[in-house]
N, C-alpha and C positions, 0 to 999 in steps of 0.2 A: 272317506274310506277308513275303516277300522284299522287300529294299531295292531301289530301282533301281540299276542297275550304275554304278559310280563313274567309269568311264572314257568315259562317253558324251560325244560331241562336240557342244557347243552354239554352235560357231562358224560354223555354216553360214549362208548368205546367206538373207535373208528369202524370196526366190522359191524356194528349195530345199524350204522347209517343205511344198510340195504335191507333191512327188515321192513315189513309192512307197516302201514300207518295203525292198523288194528293191534299188531303185536306190541308196537311201541307204547300204545295208549294202555294196554293190559299191564305192562311191565311198570309203567310210571305211576299208575293209580291202583295199585294192589288188587289185581285180577278182577277187572270188571266193574269197578266203582265208575259211576257215571260222571262224566266232566262235560262242561259246556263245549259245544261244537267249535270247531277251529274257525279262525276268521278267513276271510278269502285270501288274504295275504299269506296264510299258512300254506295254502294249497298251490301257490305260484311257484315256479321254478326261481331260483335265485336271480336269474337274469331279467325276470318280470317284476320282482318284488319292488314296490314303490320305495324310492329313496327319501330320506329326510330332506326337508328343504335347505338350500344352501344358507349358511349362517346360523342354523338351528342345530345344535348338538343332538345326535341320534340317542335314544334310550339305551342304556346298557342291558343287554339280556339278563335275566336272573333265572334261577331254577324254580320249577314249579314245586308248591308245597301240597301235600295230600288235602283234599277237600273234605270237609266233614259233611256228610249228607244231611246231618240233623240241622246244621247251622242254616239260618236264613241267608239266602243269598242277596247281596247288595246289588241292586241292578247297576249302580254306578261303578262298581269294581271293574266292569269290563267296558265302560264308555272310553272311548278315545279321549286323550288329553288334547285340549285345544291348543293349536300353534297360535301363540299371540306374539306379534312383532311390537317393538317398543313405538309407541305413538307420542308425537308431540302435542302439547295442549293446543287447541284450536285458538286462532286469533280472535282477538275482540276489538270491535270497532264501536265507539260510542256506547260502551257498557253492554253490548249484544254480542252473542256467540254465534258465528255463521259457520255452517257445514256440519257433517255427521261427526259427533265426537270419537266414534269407533272407527273412523276411516284412516287411511294410511297417512303418515306425517307429511308425505310429499304432496298430498292434496291440499295442505294448508300453506302452501308458499304465498307470501304477500302479493297481493293483487293491486294494481293500479287503480286509483278511483276513477269512476266513470267520467267525472268532470274534473279534470286537473284544475288547481287554483290558477287563476289568471296571473301572468307575470306583473311584477310590480309596474307602476307606471313610470315613464321616464322621468327622471328629477328635473331635467331642463331641456329645451330645444336649442338645437344649435343653429346659428344663423351664418350666413356666408359673409364674413368680414371683408375678405378680398373684393368680392363683387360689389359690396356696398360702397367700398373705398373707391372703386373704379368708377361708380356711379355718381360720385361726388358728395357722399355722406361723410360727416366727421366722425368716423368710428374711433371711440377711445382706445388709446394704445397705439395708434397709428402715428404716422409721420405728422409732425406739427406744421400747420400751414395757416394761412390768413383765414380760412373759413372756420377752422377750428377755434382760433382766437376771437373770431366774431362771436360766436355761440357761447363762448366762455363769458363774455361781456354781457351778452343778453341774459343768459341764466343767472348770472351773479346778481344782477338788478332784481330779477323775479324771486330768487331765493331770500333776498334781503327783506323783500316785502312780505314774503310768506312769514317769516320770523316775526316782523313787526305786527302783522295782523293777528298772529296766534298770541302774542303779549297783549293784545287789545281785546282778545276774547271774541274773535270774528267766527269761531266755530269750525265746524268741518270744512267750510267753504275756504278757509284760510289756506288749506292744503290742496285746493283745486285751481288749475290754471286751464282756461279755455283757448284753443288755437283754432282759429277760422279765417275765413276771407269774404268779401262781398260778393264775388263772382267765382265761377269755376276756372280752373287752369291758372291760378295765380300762386301756387307754390305752398299752400297751406300744409299739406301732408309732409312734404319735404322739411318744412320748418319744424312741425311737430315731432318728426323722427329725430332730426337733429337736436332739437333742444331736450328730448327724452335722454338720448345717448349722452349728451354733455351732463345732465344732471346725474345720471347713473354713475359717472366717473367721479362724483363726489365721494369723500371718504365717510361723511357723516349723513348721507342722504340716499334714499332709493326712490324709484319712480315706476308708476303704473301707467302705460299709454293705452288709452281707451279708444278703439276704433269705432267711432260713432257714425262715420260716414258709410252706413251698412249698404247702401246701394253699389257701392264701389269697392269696400273693403281693402282701400289702398295700402293701409298700414300692414295688414296681414299678408298680402300679396309681395309686398316690397321686402318684408323680412323673412318671407318663406315660412310662414306659421299657419296652422291648420285652422280652418274656420269652425264654428261651433257655437253652443249657447254662450250668452254674454250678459251685459249690464241690463238690457231691457228685459230679458227673459227673468233676471233675478227680481226686477221690479213687479214684472207681471205675476209672478209665482212665489208666494211667501215660502214655500218649501224648498226653494233653491237658495243655497248659501253663496252669496257672490264671490267668496273668497276661494271656493272650489273651482271656480271658473278662470282664474288668473293662470296665464301661460308664462312660466319662468323660461328665461333665456340663458345662454352661456355667457352673455355679457353681464358681468356682475352688476348687480343693483337694478337691472332693467327687466321689468315684466310687462306683459301685454294682455289686455282684456278685450276680447270680441265685444261687438256691440250686440250681436245676436242676430236672429232672424227678422228681417224687416217686416213690419206690420202697417197697417192704415193707421194705427194709434200710437206711434212711437212718441210724437210731441206730447200726447195727453199723459203716457206713462211716465215722461221725465218731468211733467208739470205736477205730478201727484206728490202728496206728502210722503209716500213711501220711497220715492226717489231719494230723498235727503236721507232716509233711514239706512238705504242700502249704501249711499256713499260713506255714512258714518261706519258702517259694518266693514267696509273696504279698507279704512285707515284705522281702524280699532286696533290697538296694540302695536301701532307704527307711527310713533309721533314724528319720525323723520321722512315719512312717505309723502311724495308728491304725486298727484293724480293729473295727468295731462289728457285733455279731451281733444281728440281730432273730429270735427263735425262737418256736416255739409255747409256749403256757402250761406251766408245770412240771407241773401236775396233770393236764393233758390229754394230754401226749405225752412220751415218755422222752428226746426228742432235746435238750432244753435241759440235761439234766443232762450228757450227753456233751459239749455244748459248753462247759459250765462248766469242764471239765477242760481245756480248750485256752485258757481265759481267767484272767487274773490278777486281775480284778475283775468283779463281777456287780451289775447294778443291778435290784433287784426292785420293780417298779412295783406299788403298792398303791392302789386306788381307794377314796377317801374315803367312808364311810358306805356301802360295798358289801361289800367284801372282809372276810371273817371272820377273827378273830384266829387261828383253828385253820388255816385255808388258808394264812395268811401263815407260820406255824410249820412247817407240813408243807413248804411249798415251800422255805423257807429252809434246813430240815434237809437235804432232798435235794440243794439246790445246794451247800451247804457241804462236802459229801463230796468234791466235786471242786475247789471254789475257796473257800478259807477267807475270802476277802474279800468278803462280800456285804453290800450297803447297800441300804436300803429307801428309794424315793422316793414320797412321798405325792401322789397325783395327784387333782385335782378338789376340792381344799379352798379354801374361801373365805378363811378367816383362820387363821393360827397364833397360839399363846399370845404369840409375840414381836411380833406385829403385822404380820408379813411375809406378803403375799398371793401364793399360788402361781398362781392364776388358773384358771378352768376351761377344760377342752380341748373344744372343741365340734367337730362333724362328724368324729368319730374313725371310721375305717373298719378299724381293725386287730383 
């Protein structure tokens, strides 16, 4: 809508307000001079005259000046002045401007991205210390008991051999310990978890417990940790960094590495040259890291024999009054072909000839 003409004369006397439109035009423009026609707003009564937008100052009326008929008429002289509201600059994302630069500033309110960034991964997984203690595990920081002391004695001997082997230049195998058994249900997973937690309590050592008994995943289920890709996946796929698969726990110094999805070629993967390279990657930059493997029983699967080749020490768990001597001999013979340092740990015995009690292991699920 056109604005009222800016040169209108509002200086007329009050009594002239009742004269006709033609009379007022003749008086204002020197008797008959042609003037541009009035805009629609001039012909409306005051009650219908459009008001200036809120927040925009209305133009102050000015008196008309006589128009020179000889002077060229500027067509823009009577064009309405555009009403322009202040506009904030449009936002930029990645160097590109989005939206209409002439739109109102309120249209450029910051918008949430279509795909919000993923929340950072949890720094560690919590394990239920109280439940583990009730199930007979030697949780560090808990009450001292005979079982805690027994695993302290076992881990001290193993750690001393780790240091000796490293000084002798045994390679990455010096930092690896295999825990297995001849037959199922002999307590190997219970021993592996307790041994790993005892090593994690050391001030100068850390431990990665590898759950290679993938058919049962007893380590993960016992500690309440999620399953996922693991060691075998990193061996099979060179694009996978095994360090990205390690699960940290809230038990300082203890991390867990899943074995991965079981395949028909697990033993072949662990027998490959890449298996040693992945193990080296796992301990790279961690000279005090100890890797503890929990594998299927020796006489039940061939995987334990291949893992023995990656380990400088093997702990063969023997269940008292259950495991036969022939089974122990067969298992030890198979393991010693890959690992010359095989040590037996008697599990579930009440008393030893020396009077030392090893304690019974209850609620075993491995």
